[in-house]
Kinemage of the C-alpha trace (Angstrom):
@kinemage 1
@onewidth
@group {chain A} dominant
@subgroup {mainchain}
@vectorlist {calphas} color= white
{ca met a 1} P -38.527 -42.955 45.329
{ca lys a 2} L -37.638 -42.629 48.976
{ca thr a 3} L -41.309 -42.313 49.916
{ca his a 4} L -42.166 -45.640 48.199
{ca val a 5} L -39.282 -47.842 49.364
{ca ser a 6} L -37.712 -48.355 52.757
{ca thr a 7} L -34.752 -50.662 52.079
{ca lys a 8} L -31.915 -50.808 49.589
{ca glu a 9} L -33.178 -54.065 48.101
{ca glu a 10} L -36.607 -52.516 47.410
{ca leu a 11} L -34.887 -49.527 45.775
{ca glu a 12} L -32.835 -51.743 43.424
{ca glu a 13} L -35.950 -53.777 42.535
{ca ala a 14} L -37.897 -50.604 41.744
{ca trp a 15} L -34.980 -49.194 39.668
{ca lys a 16} L -34.525 -52.267 37.413
{ca pro a 17} L -37.010 -51.190 34.676
{ca phe a 18} L -35.285 -47.818 34.354
{ca ala a 19} L -31.746 -49.239 34.501
{ca ser a 20} L -32.411 -51.450 31.446
{ca asn a 21} L -33.067 -48.329 29.322
{ca arg a 22} L -29.620 -46.898 29.980
{ca arg a 23} L -27.337 -47.014 26.957
{ca pro a 24} L -23.545 -47.148 27.075
{ca pro a 25} L -21.863 -43.867 26.131
{ca ala a 26} L -21.255 -43.603 22.389
{ca asp a 27} L -17.742 -43.100 21.119
{ca ile a 28} L -17.309 -39.508 19.922
{ca pro a 29} L -14.966 -39.266 16.923
{ca asp a 30} L -11.922 -37.016 17.268
{ca asp a 31} L -12.936 -34.833 14.324
{ca ala a 32} L -16.505 -34.260 15.541
{ca ile a 33} L -17.744 -30.674 15.413
{ca ile a 34} L -19.635 -29.675 18.537
{ca val a 35} L -22.091 -26.874 17.815
{ca arg a 36} L -23.003 -24.379 20.487
{ca ser a 37} L -26.514 -23.106 21.008
{ca ala a 38} L -25.571 -19.846 19.290
{ca gly a 39} L -24.586 -21.768 16.161
{ca glu a 40} L -20.841 -21.156 16.480
{ca pro a 41} L -18.431 -24.120 16.334
{ca phe a 42} L -17.063 -25.204 19.707
{ca phe a 43} L -13.589 -25.944 18.372
{ca thr a 44} L -11.025 -23.329 17.335
{ca pro a 45} L -10.671 -23.266 13.533
{ca pro a 46} L -7.111 -23.693 12.234
{ca ser a 47} L -5.367 -20.391 11.589
{ca arg a 48} L -4.760 -19.487 7.979
{ca pro a 49} L -1.137 -18.885 7.023
{ca arg a 50} L -0.336 -15.182 6.963
{ca lys a 51} L 1.192 -13.600 3.946
{ca arg a 52} L 4.709 -12.501 4.610
{ca lys a 53} L 5.082 -8.744 4.444
{ca leu a 54} L 7.686 -7.470 2.053
{ca gly a 55} L 10.435 -5.370 3.551
{ca leu a 56} L 13.616 -3.700 2.417
{ca gly a 57} L 15.730 -6.169 4.331
{ca pro a 58} L 19.244 -5.362 5.520
{ca asp a 59} L 20.354 -4.101 2.096
{ca ala a 60} L 18.263 -1.733 -0.039
{ca arg a 61} L 20.466 -2.002 -3.151
{ca pro a 62} L 18.564 -4.890 -4.827
{ca trp a 63} L 15.324 -2.903 -4.541
{ca ile a 64} L 16.968 0.230 -5.921
{ca glu a 65} L 18.256 -1.736 -8.911
{ca lys a 66} L 14.794 -3.233 -9.523
{ca ile a 67} L 13.306 0.261 -9.547
{ca arg a 68} L 15.992 1.504 -11.950
{ca arg a 69} L 15.331 -1.407 -14.310
{ca gly a 70} L 11.590 -0.715 -14.214
{ca glu a 71} L 10.741 -4.107 -12.730
{ca leu a 72} L 8.627 -2.769 -9.846
{ca leu a 73} L 6.932 0.279 -11.331
{ca pro a 74} L 6.633 1.148 -15.014
{ca ser a 75} L 8.126 4.377 -16.330
{ca ala a 76} L 5.870 7.063 -17.720
{ca pro a 77} L 6.018 7.521 -21.515
{ca ile a 78} L 7.840 10.591 -22.856
{ca val a 79} L 4.543 12.203 -23.937
{ca glu a 80} L 3.236 12.016 -20.364
{ca lys a 81} L 6.496 13.434 -18.995
{ca met a 82} L 6.305 16.387 -21.395
{ca arg a 83} L 2.678 17.031 -20.440
{ca arg a 84} L 3.620 17.068 -16.758
{ca leu a 85} L 6.548 19.411 -17.426
{ca ser a 86} L 4.298 21.758 -19.404
{ca glu a 87} L 1.747 21.881 -16.561
{ca leu a 88} L 4.524 22.404 -14.026
{ca leu a 89} L 5.955 25.369 -15.936
{ca lys a 90} L 2.485 26.855 -16.318
{ca ser a 91} L 1.863 26.490 -12.569
{ca ala a 92} L 5.306 27.959 -11.824
{ca glu a 93} L 4.552 30.987 -13.986
{ca glu a 94} L 1.154 31.560 -12.338
{ca asn a 95} L 2.599 31.227 -8.815
{ca ser a 96} L 5.851 33.122 -9.505
{ca phe a 97} L 8.162 30.239 -8.565
{ca asn a 98} L 11.874 30.972 -8.565
{ca leu a 99} L 14.325 28.683 -10.383
{ca asp a 100} L 15.145 26.591 -7.289
{ca glu a 101} L 11.442 25.974 -6.606
{ca ile a 102} L 10.885 24.902 -10.222
{ca phe a 103} L 13.780 22.426 -10.056
{ca glu a 104} L 12.523 21.100 -6.717
{ca gln a 105} L 9.060 20.458 -8.149
{ca ala a 106} L 10.524 18.941 -11.338
{ca arg a 107} L 12.477 16.332 -9.375
{ca ala a 108} L 9.517 13.921 -9.430
{ca leu a 109} L 11.004 10.662 -10.633
{ca ser a 110} L 9.489 8.843 -13.585
{ca phe a 111} L 8.438 5.849 -11.440
{ca glu a 112} L 6.769 7.874 -8.693
{ca arg a 113} L 2.990 7.956 -8.383
{ca phe a 114} L 0.840 9.602 -5.755
{ca asp a 115} L -2.662 8.332 -4.941
{ca cys a 116} L -5.175 10.672 -3.333
{ca pro a 117} L -5.879 9.062 0.065
{ca ile a 118} L -9.511 10.192 -0.080
{ca cys a 119} L -10.782 9.429 -3.597
{ca lys a 120} L -7.873 7.265 -4.886
{ca val a 121} L -7.249 9.385 -8.003
{ca val a 122} L -3.699 8.765 -9.269
{ca phe a 123} L -1.257 11.628 -9.876
{ca met a 124} L 2.209 11.457 -11.409
{ca ser a 125} L 3.734 14.143 -9.183
{ca arg a 126} L 3.491 15.159 -5.555
{ca leu a 127} L 2.653 18.756 -6.483
{ca glu a 128} L -0.429 17.679 -8.454
{ca cys a 129} L -1.628 15.447 -5.617
{ca val a 130} L -1.137 18.164 -2.960
{ca glu a 131} L -3.034 20.699 -5.073
{ca his a 132} L -5.848 18.174 -5.593
{ca ile a 133} L -6.131 17.465 -1.838
{ca asp a 134} L -6.088 21.183 -0.971
{ca ile a 135} L -8.821 22.001 -3.513
{ca glu a 136} L -11.054 18.912 -3.484
{ca his a 137} L -10.585 17.746 0.125
{ca pro a 138} L -9.691 20.825 2.228
{ca met a 139} L -10.737 19.116 5.506
{ca ala a 140} L -8.757 15.919 4.856
{ca arg a 141} L -5.967 16.655 7.338
{ca thr a 142} L -8.464 17.618 10.061
{ca glu a 143} L -10.816 14.677 9.524
{ca arg a 144} L -7.947 12.206 9.167
{ca pro a 145} L -5.194 13.236 11.603
{ca leu a 146} L -3.114 10.097 10.917
{ca phe a 147} L -1.745 11.628 7.720
{ca cys a 148} L 1.790 11.360 6.318
{ca glu a 149} L 2.807 14.669 4.741
{ca val a 150} L 5.800 13.073 3.015
{ca cys a 151} L 3.983 10.573 0.805
{ca leu a 152} L 0.389 11.810 1.277
{ca arg a 153} L -1.107 8.691 2.863
{ca thr a 154} L -3.654 8.205 5.642
{ca phe a 155} L -3.604 5.397 8.209
{ca ala a 156} L -6.322 3.589 10.142
{ca asp a 157} L -4.518 3.476 13.492
{ca arg a 158} L -1.581 4.979 15.353
{ca lys a 159} L 0.481 1.765 15.213
{ca ala a 160} L 0.403 1.641 11.403
{ca met a 161} L 1.304 5.339 11.252
{ca glu a 162} L 4.283 4.901 13.593
{ca gln a 163} L 5.538 1.908 11.608
{ca his a 164} L 5.297 3.927 8.389
{ca glu a 165} L 7.168 6.870 9.947
{ca ser a 166} L 9.913 4.472 11.035
{ca tyr a 167} L 10.539 3.694 7.343
{ca his a 168} L 11.104 7.389 6.624
{ca lys a 169} L 13.481 7.611 9.596
{ca arg a 170} L 15.366 4.564 8.329
{ca val a 171} L 15.891 6.175 4.931
{ca his a 172} L 17.199 9.347 6.630
{ca leu a 173} L 19.612 7.231 8.682
{ca leu a 174} L 20.837 5.488 5.512
{ca ile a 175} L 21.545 8.910 3.997
{ca glu a 176} L 23.229 10.245 7.163
{ca his a 177} L 25.514 7.218 7.469
{ca gly a 178} L 26.449 7.334 3.785
{ca asp a 179} L 24.784 4.006 2.946
{ca leu a 180} L 22.461 5.736 0.473
{ca glu a 181} L 23.775 8.515 -1.732
{ca ile a 182} L 21.455 11.177 -3.125
{ca val a 183} L 22.743 12.531 -6.426
{ca asp a 184} L 21.129 15.536 -8.082
{ca pro a 185} L 20.750 14.806 -11.803
{ca glu a 186} L 22.555 17.006 -14.275
{ca ile a 187} L 20.218 19.517 -15.903
{ca leu a 188} L 20.542 19.294 -19.674
{ca leu a 189} L 19.549 22.212 -21.874
{ca pro a 190} L 18.531 21.907 -25.536
{ca glu a 191} L 21.123 22.857 -28.148
{ca thr a 192} L 18.923 25.773 -29.238
{ca cys a 193} L 19.645 27.456 -25.905
{ca asp a 194} L 23.403 27.285 -26.604
{ca val a 195} L 22.873 28.882 -30.006
{ca met a 196} L 20.762 31.650 -28.456
{ca asp a 197} L 23.439 32.305 -25.798
{ca glu a 198} L 26.115 32.604 -28.500
{ca glu a 199} L 23.923 35.041 -30.439
{ca val a 200} L 23.344 37.141 -27.303
{ca glu a 201} L 27.085 37.218 -26.541
{ca ala a 202} L 27.833 38.230 -30.122
{ca val a 203} L 25.477 41.224 -29.818
């Protein structure tokens, strides 16, 4: 334009046809979505509410009572318990377990379950799950170093593993401070054993 006009008046006269085409800026609504060239929305989407994680809280007694009442995890039927005991005794005989080792392995509570961290097969005792991992997945501990030996679980990252280990430490502290009492159940023997003992003593 500068090459065609020499004064300001000439410039305004030459610019009039173009100035009439100018439109006033349109009002942009507040809820307008501005799309970037990549196709992603320009605004930040509202965050979804996070589910609150369940925790033990300051007092573990309500959770213990819920477990005892069978509200959290169902108890195994008596037939399943007898099958597990039969397999345990068979394994103890094959591996020459002493009495203390048998009792230790038989302490699996009725509401406990152990999931294989690799193939998700469910076992009703820790012994069965450990044997399964050792036989079916011998490289599991090497390939997945973030592995909890207490409850046989793997974790995706170090932070999750450390948080999980803190729960185990908390339980140990509850036991050490006397807030949680561990009671060994009384071992009941069938009446037939008493009769056999009396017969042996009589001989």
